[in-house]
N, C-alpha and C positions, 0 to 999 in steps of 0.2 A: 579614418577612425583617429580620434584626438584624445587618446587616453591619458596622456601626461598632463596636458592643460586641464582636463577634467579633474584629475586627482589634485592638482594645485588648487582649483576651485573648491573641491570637496574639503580640503584642509581648512578653509574658512568656515565651514559649516559644521565640522565634526572635530572634537577633541582628538589628540594624538592616540589616546587609548581606544577610540572608536573608529579610527581610520587605519586599517591594517595594511601595510605595504612591504614589510620585511619578509623574506622567504620563511623564516621560522614561524612567523605569525600566520602566513597563508597556507602552510602545510595542513593545518587543522581543517581547512575548507576545500582542499583539493579533491576530495572524493566524497561520495555519499555511501549508502549501504551496498551499492554495486562496486565493491572494493578493489576488483581486479583492474579498475581504470582509474586514472587520476589526470587532472588538468588543473593547472595553477592559474588563478585570476590575476589581474594586474592589481587589484585592491578589493579589500572586504570593508564595508561600512556596517556599522551597528547602530542603527537609529533607535531612538527612545520613544518616539511618538510619531503619529501619523504625518504631521507636517514635514518631518525630516524625510520620511519615505517619498512623499509627493515630491518635494523638491529635489531629491536625488533622481528620481525618474525623469523629471523635467530636464535636469542637467544632462542626463544620459541622452536624452532625445535631442538636445541642442547641440551636443558634441558628437552625436552619431556613435555613441558607445553602447554595445549590448550589455544587458544586465540579467542576472539570475536571482530570483527571490529564493531564500532558503529558510527552512525552519529547523527541525532536529537533524536533517540529512539522513532520513531513514528510507529514502526512496530505493527500491530494489531494481529499478530500471534505468538508473543514471539520470533520473529526471531533474536532479538539482546539481549535476556536474557543472562546474565553472566553464566559462567561455575564455579562451586564450585572449588576453588584452581586453577583457571585459571586467565588469564590476559585479561582485556578490553583494546582495542586500540581505543581511542576516536579521531576521525578524524576531529573534527570541526574546527581546526585551519588550516587545509589544504583546504582553502576557496577561493583560487584565481581562476579567469578566466584567464588563462594563454595567451590565444590568441582568438581573434574573428575576422575572416576573412570574411567581407561581400561579397566579390566578389565570394569565394568558398562556402558561406553559411554554415560555420562551426563554432564551438566554442570548444576549448580545455580547459577543466576545470579540477580542482582537486576534489577529492571525497566529500569534505566537503562544496562545493558550494551549496547554496539553490536553490531549482528548479526554483522559480520564479525570482530570481536574473539574471538568464541566459536570459529570455525574456526581463527583464528591461534593461539589458546591450545591447541587440539586437535591441531594439525598435528604436533608432535614425537611424538605417540602414533600417528600414522597414521590420525587420525579428523578429521572435519569435521561442520559443521552444514549440513544440506542447503538450507533455504529461502533464496532469494537474491534478494530484491527488488532493483529497480535502484538504490534508495537504500541498499544494504546497508552501505556504508562510513559511513553517518552515522545511519540509523534504529535505534531501540531494540528490544530484545526485548519490552518491555512494550507498545510500540505495535504490534509484529507480532502479539502475542497478542491485543490488542483488536480488530484488523481481520482476523485470520486471513490474514496476508500469504502470498503465495506467491513468484513469481518465474519466471525463465525456465525452471527445471528442475522446476517443479511437475508437469509432464506425467508424469515417471517417479517423483517422490518425494513428490508431495502437497504440501499446505498446512502452515501452522503447526501446525494441529490434529492433523496426523499425526505431529508431532514433539515435542508436549508431553505428558509422563507425569503430571506432577502440579504443583500450585501451592499456596502459601500465599497466601491472599486476605484483604484487609480489605474486608468488606461495607460498604454505604452507611451503616450506622449505626455502623462502627467495629469490630464483632465480627470476630474473626479466625478464619478456617476453613481446614481442609486439604482440598483436592480431588485425588483420585488419589493417586499415590505414585511409586515409582521402577521398578515392574514394568509390562511391556507387558500382563500378564494382569490387568486390573482386574476387580472384582466389583461388580455392581449397575450403576445408571445411570452413564453416561459424564459424570461431573461436570465434568472439565477441558473436554471437548468442549461441555458447556452454557455454560461461561464464555468459551472462545476464540471471538472473533468477535462478542462481545456489545457492542462498541464503547464500553466503559466504563460501561454501564448497571447492571452488577451489582457495581461496586467497583473495587478497585485490586489488582493482583497484586504482591505483595511479594517473593516468591521464585518462580522457575519452574524446574522440572526438565526438561531438554531431552535428547531422544534423539540420540545421535551415530551417524555412520555411517563405516564405513571409507573412506578416501579412494580413489576409483576407480584401479585400476592404470594405466590407459592412457585416453586421450581421442582421438577422431577427429572434427575439426571441419571441416565443408564450407560453403563460401559459393557459392551459385549465383545468378546473375543471370538474369532473365526479362524478356520483352518486354511483360509485362502482370502485374497483380496476379492476374487470374483464372488465368494459366498457373501462377504460383507457388503459388495456392491448389490447383490440380489436382495439383501435386507433393506438397503435404501430404496430400491425399486418398489419393494412391498409396503414400506412405510408411506411413500408419497402416493402411491396408487390407492391407498386406503382412504385418502382424504384428510388424513392428519396433516397438520401443518405445525411441526415443531419449530421451537425458536432457533434450533441448531442441529445439523447432522454432519458429523466429521468422520473422516477415516484416516487411520494411520497405519503404514505397513511395519514390517519386522525392523527395518533400519530406522525408521523414525521413532519407533518405541524404544529401541536401544539408546538413541540419542536422548529422548526424553528422561529415561532412566539415569543415564550418565549425568545430565546436566540439570535435572530437577528432582530426581529420586521420588517420581510420582507413584511409585508402587503398582505400575501396570503389570498384568499378567503377561507371560512370554507366550507370543502367538504370532502367526504370520499376518494377522490383521486385527485392528481394534476399530469398533464403531462407537461413537459417542452420540447419543440422541438426547436432547434436552427439551422438555415441555415446560411452558411457563404461562401463567396467567391467573385467572380466578380459580381459587382452590377447588370448588366443586367441579368446574369443567376440566381442570388439569387432571383430577383423580379419575374421572370418567374416561379421559384420553389415556391415561396411564395404564389402565386395564386393558384397553384395546392395544396399546403399544406392546405391552409385555406379551400378549398373545401372539402378535405378529412376529416378535423376535424369536419367541420359542419355536414358532413354525420354521424359522430359517436355520435351525439347528446350530446355534452357537456352541462353543466348547466351554465357554465360562460366561456368566452374567453377574454383574455387580450393580447395585442400586445405591446411589448416595443417600445416606440416612440423615446426614447433618449437613449444615452449611459448610463445615471444615471439610467433609468428605467431597462435597461438590467442588469446592475450591482446589482440592488436590487433583480432581480428575482434570480440571481445566488449566492447572498449573502445568502439568506435563504437555498438553497440547499448545498452549501459549509459548512455552520454552522450546518447542521443537526446533524452530528455525535457528535460533542462537545455539541451541544444544548441538546441532550437527557440526558445529565448529570443533567439537571435541572428537569427532570421527575422522576428519579430514582438514588440512590446512586451509583449503579454499573450497567454495561451492558457488554455483550459479543457481538462482531460484527462478524457475519459470512459472507463468501465471495463466496458461491457456485454459479455455473453457470448452467443454463438449456437452452435448445433449445428455441428460441423465441416462437415457436408454442406451448410450454408446460408452458409458464409463468402463465397462468390462473390456471393451475392444481397445479402448485407449490404454488401459493399464496394461493389458496383454502386450501391446505393441511397445510401450515404454520399456517393459521387462525385456522384450527382444532386442531393443536397441542398446539397453545396458549391457546385455551379453555380447552383443556384436562389437560394441566399442571397448569392452572390458573396463567399463566406468560404472562404479556404484551409483545408483539413484535411490534416493529416499523419497517416498511419496506420503505427503500429508495434505489433506485438502478439504474443502467445503463440498462435501458429497451432496448436499441437498440441492445445490444450484450447478453441480458439474464443474466447479472452479478447481482445477488441477494445480498443484504446487509441487512438482517434482523438483528435488534438490540434487543437483548434478555435482558430485564430489570429485575434487582433483587437487593435485599439488602443484601450485604454480611454479615451484622451483625446478619442476621437470621440463625438459625441453619439449615444446609443442603441446604440453598438457592442456593449457587454456584453449588453444585453438580447437583441439579435439572435443573438449567439453562444450565449447561454443557450437561446434558443428552438430553435436548431439542435441543441444538445446534448440537449434534451428529446425532440426527434424521433428522434434516435439511439437513446436509451433505450427509447422506445416501439416502435421497430423491432425491437430485440433481444428484447422480450417478444412481439411478434407472430410472431416467427420461432422461438419456443419456447425462448427463452434467458432470461437474467437481467439485471437492472439493474446488477449489480456482480459482479466476479469476485474481487477482492482488495483494492480500495481502500475498500470499505465504503459505507454509506449516508450516514452523517454528517448534516450539515445540507443538503447539496447535492441528495441524491436522495430525501430523505424523502417528498416529495409524490408520488413515483412507486411507492412501496412497494405502495399499494392497486392498482395495476395488475397486480401479480403475485399478490396474495393477495385473497381475499374477505373480506367482513365478519366472519365467524366466526373466520378465521385471525388477522385484525387484532386482534380482541378478545382472542383468546387470548394474543397477544404482550403486549398491554396488561396482562392480568391477571397474566401471569408476572412482568412487570416490576415491578408494584406489589407482588406478593408478596415480592419481594426488597427492594424500595426504596418503601416506603409514601409517602414524601414526594417522590419523584422528584427527589432531590437530585444523584445521580450523573450527570454529563454530560447535564444536563437539555436537552431540545430536540433531542437527536440521534437518529437512526434512525427512531423512531416518529413519524408525522405528527400526532398529537393535539397540541392547542394548549398545549404546556408552555413554549414560548418564541417570541419574535417571529421572523418570517421573516427570512432573509438580507437585508441592504440594502447595496447598493454605495455606498461612501462617497467614491468618487472617487479621484484620485491620492494617493499617499503624502504625508503632511504635509511631509517634507522635500523632495519633488519640488515641491509647491505653493510652498515657500519658495524654491525655486531652488538648493537646496543639492546635490541629486542630479538627474541627467539620464538619460533613456533612449537618447539617441543615443550 
């Protein structure tokens, strides 16, 4: 590995303010949203155009130095953690919407474009971009592509992979290729689908062509409170079994409700469980579905039901749900978010076992999740200042992942494997499947330079190591209280 000669070469490509090498500069990039773990890169480069990205990747390949592409750093699985003695390519300045074609209902964007900005740009044309992760106001399209992000409305509209038509990609050796195009009718293998969700192992997307949808004519949003999570889960089963396809079905437990109230003042009722169901589409169809939905909900014996009557009331309901992850930080200094998936029919079993594990470990767990597709998001609360607290929280998180696999589900729905879950991938796949993944990766990146150590469990990088409180916390500059 020739990182110092590489940095010297990069200094001729980048101005000093876009080639970061000092410890104080690198500190901001040493972690993503999996904040319990940090790793310092040798350098961070901040390209301003695709040509600089391509040349940086070519140089990394030539000097045999691994690199990590980074957007807003919102990965909850350690997917954009730096590599020791590697380079971080920060893509935030590649943030242009290059083309928005309302007639063709597409947008061509750079990887640093913020998810929500696409919908804001498309709104005057009556269009929007459907995938809506909770972090959509800050996460980037490049990161969404890497992890095949979903969001609350993925039940009806699918994941990022369902909305990417084509890409221009820089492979790990710097070669630039075109995958897909602008049409829904692709020919041959689904190459965009091959790249989306690969967590940066196959290179860097330079331009992404997105499918846009007409903004729904009307919304009907219902908030129902229940006296137990099991009862809320039964309501989900009833709604899905009826044949209705809501835009979103979400559940929050009492701890998540408390966090949302503290963090967002959403005005939620106090209850053991809340169910949010949203219908959207043409007005006549939605009104017919709404009558059916309300009858179904009443049959499941909620303790309280609220219906959003205005756009502001709808926004307030969603404000609490979208804020739940960050708001949990008001309840505990640290937390781990898991992302397992279980069949909808096993939601009750999964939640009961998570509750049992929480009691067994003596660790609070808040549950907020996409109930419509069984995508659990247990937030495991702990205080990293306590001896062994992180290790116990990780152990509980591991048991949750194993539970999801045992129930016929997956270790991740949308957050990705990253560094955090790579040891659990073999619990889902056998040796032949794991070897096939390794072979495919090496056929694209023979040197394993692109996002080395992520997703695949083979020994390409050291395991995560908790390094304790943030350096500024150790120095008494910042405090958790």
